[in-house]
VOLO-621706 format. One record per residue: x, y, z of N, C-alpha, C, O in turn; residue number from 1. Coordinates in steps of 0.05 Angstrom, whole numbers. Layout:
<pts>
[pt [X,Y,Z],[X,Y,Z],[X,Y,Z],[X,Y,Z],NUM] ...
</pts>
This chain:
<pts>
[pt [16,-24,0],[0,0,0],[17,25,0],[10,45,-13],1] [pt [39,24,15],[57,47,16],[69,54,-12],[72,77,-18],2] [pt [75,33,-27],[86,37,-54],[65,51,-72],[72,69,-87],3] [pt [40,43,-70],[18,55,-85],[15,84,-77],[11,101,-94],4] [pt [16,90,-51],[14,117,-42],[36,134,-53],[32,157,-61],5] [pt [60,123,-54],[83,137,-65],[79,144,-95],[86,166,-104],6] [pt [68,125,-110],[63,129,-138],[42,151,-142],[46,168,-159],7] [pt [20,149,-127],[-1,169,-131],[9,197,-122],[3,217,-135],8] [pt [23,198,-100],[34,223,-90],[53,235,-111],[52,259,-116],9] [pt [70,219,-123],[88,228,-143],[73,239,-168],[80,260,-178],10] [pt [52,225,-176],[36,234,-199],[22,260,-193],[22,278,-210],11] [pt [10,262,-170],[-4,286,-162],[16,310,-161],[10,331,-172],12] [pt [39,306,-149],[59,327,-148],[69,335,-175],[71,359,-181],13] [pt [74,316,-193],[83,322,-220],[63,338,-236],[69,358,-248],14] [pt [38,329,-235],[17,343,-250],[12,370,-239],[10,390,-254],15] [pt [9,373,-212],[4,399,-200],[27,418,-205],[22,442,-212],16] [pt [51,410,-202],[74,427,-206],[76,436,-235],[81,459,-241],17] [pt [72,417,-253],[73,424,-282],[51,444,-289],[55,462,-305],18] [pt [27,439,-279],[4,457,-285],[9,485,-274],[3,504,-287],19] [pt [20,486,-250],[24,512,-238],[47,528,-251],[47,552,-250],20] [pt [66,514,-263],[88,527,-277],[82,532,-306],[98,545,-320],21] [pt [60,521,-316],[53,524,-344],[67,505,-363],[67,508,-387],22] [pt [80,485,-352],[95,465,-368],[76,444,-379],[54,440,-369],23] [pt [85,431,-400],[71,408,-410],[54,413,-435],[44,394,-447],24] [pt [49,437,-442],[32,443,-466],[5,431,-464],[-7,430,-442],25] [pt [-6,422,-486],[-33,412,-488],[-36,386,-471],[-56,383,-457],26] [pt [-17,369,-472],[-19,344,-457],[-19,350,-427],[-34,338,-412],27] [pt [-2,369,-418],[-2,377,-391],[-28,390,-382],[-37,385,-359],28] [pt [-40,406,-399],[-65,418,-393],[-87,397,-389],[-102,398,-370],29] [pt [-88,378,-407],[-108,356,-405],[-104,340,-380],[-124,333,-366],30] [pt [-79,334,-373],[-73,318,-349],[-81,334,-324],[-92,322,-305],31] [pt [-75,360,-323],[-82,375,-299],[-112,378,-297],[-122,379,-275],32] [pt [-126,381,-319],[-155,382,-318],[-167,356,-308],[-186,356,-293],33] [pt [-154,334,-316],[-164,307,-306],[-160,305,-276],[-178,295,-262],34] [pt [-137,314,-266],[-131,313,-237],[-151,331,-223],[-162,323,-202],35] [pt [-156,355,-233],[-175,374,-221],[-203,361,-220],[-216,363,-199],36] [pt [-211,348,-241],[-237,334,-242],[-239,312,-220],[-258,311,-206],37] [pt [-218,296,-219],[-217,275,-198],[-219,286,-170],[-233,276,-153],38] [pt [-203,307,-165],[-203,320,-139],[-231,332,-132],[-240,330,-110],39] [pt [-243,345,-152],[-269,357,-148],[-290,336,-142],[-307,339,-124],40] [pt [-290,314,-158],[-308,292,-153],[-303,279,-126],[-322,271,-112],41] [pt [-278,278,-118],[-271,267,-92],[-282,284,-69],[-292,274,-49],42] [pt [-281,310,-73],[-292,329,-52],[-322,325,-50],[-333,323,-28],43] [pt [-335,322,-73],[-364,318,-73],[-372,292,-60],[-391,290,-45],44] [pt [-357,271,-66],[-363,244,-56],[-359,243,-26],[-373,227,-12],45] [pt [-340,258,-15],[-334,256,14],[-348,279,29],[-345,280,54],46] [pt [-362,297,16],[-375,319,30],[-355,338,42],[-359,348,64],47] [pt [-333,343,28],[-311,360,38],[-317,390,36],[-299,406,39],48] [pt [-341,397,30],[-348,425,29],[-356,434,1],[-352,419,-19],49] [pt [-368,457,-1],[-378,467,-26],[-354,477,-44],[-332,482,-34],50] [pt [-360,479,-69],[-340,490,-87],[-322,469,-98],[-320,447,-88],51] [pt [-308,477,-120],[-290,458,-132],[-264,455,-117],[-258,472,-100],52] [pt [-250,434,-122],[-224,430,-110],[-204,448,-123],[-209,459,-145],53] [pt [-181,452,-111],[-159,467,-122],[-136,447,-126],[-134,428,-112],54] [pt [-120,453,-146],[-96,436,-149],[-79,440,-125],[-75,463,-116],55] [pt [-68,418,-114],[-52,420,-90],[-25,434,-95],[-11,429,-115],56] [pt [-18,453,-77],[6,469,-81],[28,459,-62],[51,454,-70],57] [pt [21,457,-37],[42,449,-17],[44,419,-14],[27,404,-24],58] [pt [66,411,-2],[70,382,2],[48,369,18],[39,347,12],59] [pt [38,383,39],[16,372,55],[-10,370,39],[-25,351,42],60] [pt [-15,390,21],[-38,389,4],[-36,365,-16],[-56,351,-21],61] [pt [-12,361,-27],[-8,339,-46],[-12,312,-32],[-24,293,-43],62] [pt [-2,309,-7],[-5,285,8],[-34,280,14],[-44,257,12],63] [pt [-49,301,23],[-77,298,29],[-93,290,4],[-111,274,5],64] [pt [-86,303,-19],[-100,296,-44],[-95,267,-53],[-114,253,-61],65] [pt [-70,258,-51],[-64,231,-58],[-78,211,-39],[-89,191,-48],66] [pt [-79,217,-14],[-94,200,6],[-123,198,-1],[-135,177,0],67] [pt [-135,221,-8],[-163,223,-15],[-169,206,-40],[-188,191,-41],68] [pt [-151,209,-60],[-155,194,-85],[-153,163,-80],[-169,148,-91],69] [pt [-134,155,-64],[-131,127,-57],[-155,116,-42],[-164,94,-48],70] [pt [-164,131,-23],[-188,122,-7],[-212,119,-25],[-227,99,-23],71] [pt [-216,137,-44],[-239,135,-62],[-235,112,-82],[-254,98,-89],72] [pt [-210,107,-90],[-204,85,-108],[-210,58,-95],[-218,39,-108],73] [pt [-206,57,-68],[-212,32,-54],[-242,26,-53],[-249,2,-52],74] [pt [-258,46,-54],[-287,42,-52],[-302,41,-79],[-325,32,-80],75] [pt [-288,48,-100],[-302,49,-126],[-283,39,-148],[-263,51,-154],76] [pt [-290,16,-160],[-274,5,-182],[-271,25,-205],[-250,27,-217],77] [pt [-293,39,-211],[-292,58,-233],[-273,81,-227],[-257,89,-244],78] [pt [-274,91,-202],[-256,113,-194],[-227,103,-193],[-209,117,-201],79] [pt [-223,78,-185],[-196,66,-184],[-185,65,-213],[-161,71,-217],80] [pt [-201,58,-232],[-192,57,-260],[-184,85,-269],[-163,88,-283],81] [pt [-199,105,-262],[-193,132,-270],[-167,142,-257],[-151,156,-270],82] [pt [-164,136,-232],[-139,144,-217],[-115,130,-230],[-94,143,-233],83] [pt [-118,105,-238],[-96,91,-250],[-89,103,-277],[-65,105,-284],84] [pt [-109,111,-292],[-104,124,-318],[-89,150,-315],[-82,163,-334],85] 
</pts>
């Protein structure tokens, strides 16, 4: 489980950092939009409050986002497939 958390945390960090720096072009934009969508759906599913999610900026935000995505992936095969993609 720890290895999976490391992979998700790394992916979240890479996407968020690239999106915030403007790197990645069109592929980077699509990937960051996908992460934003997953985080927003995760907020809605867990009742984390109104409004859309924000891309995680700090290390603690990235860790919390990765944990949230993993928890949702454990409960929903469809969500797990999307997180894996």
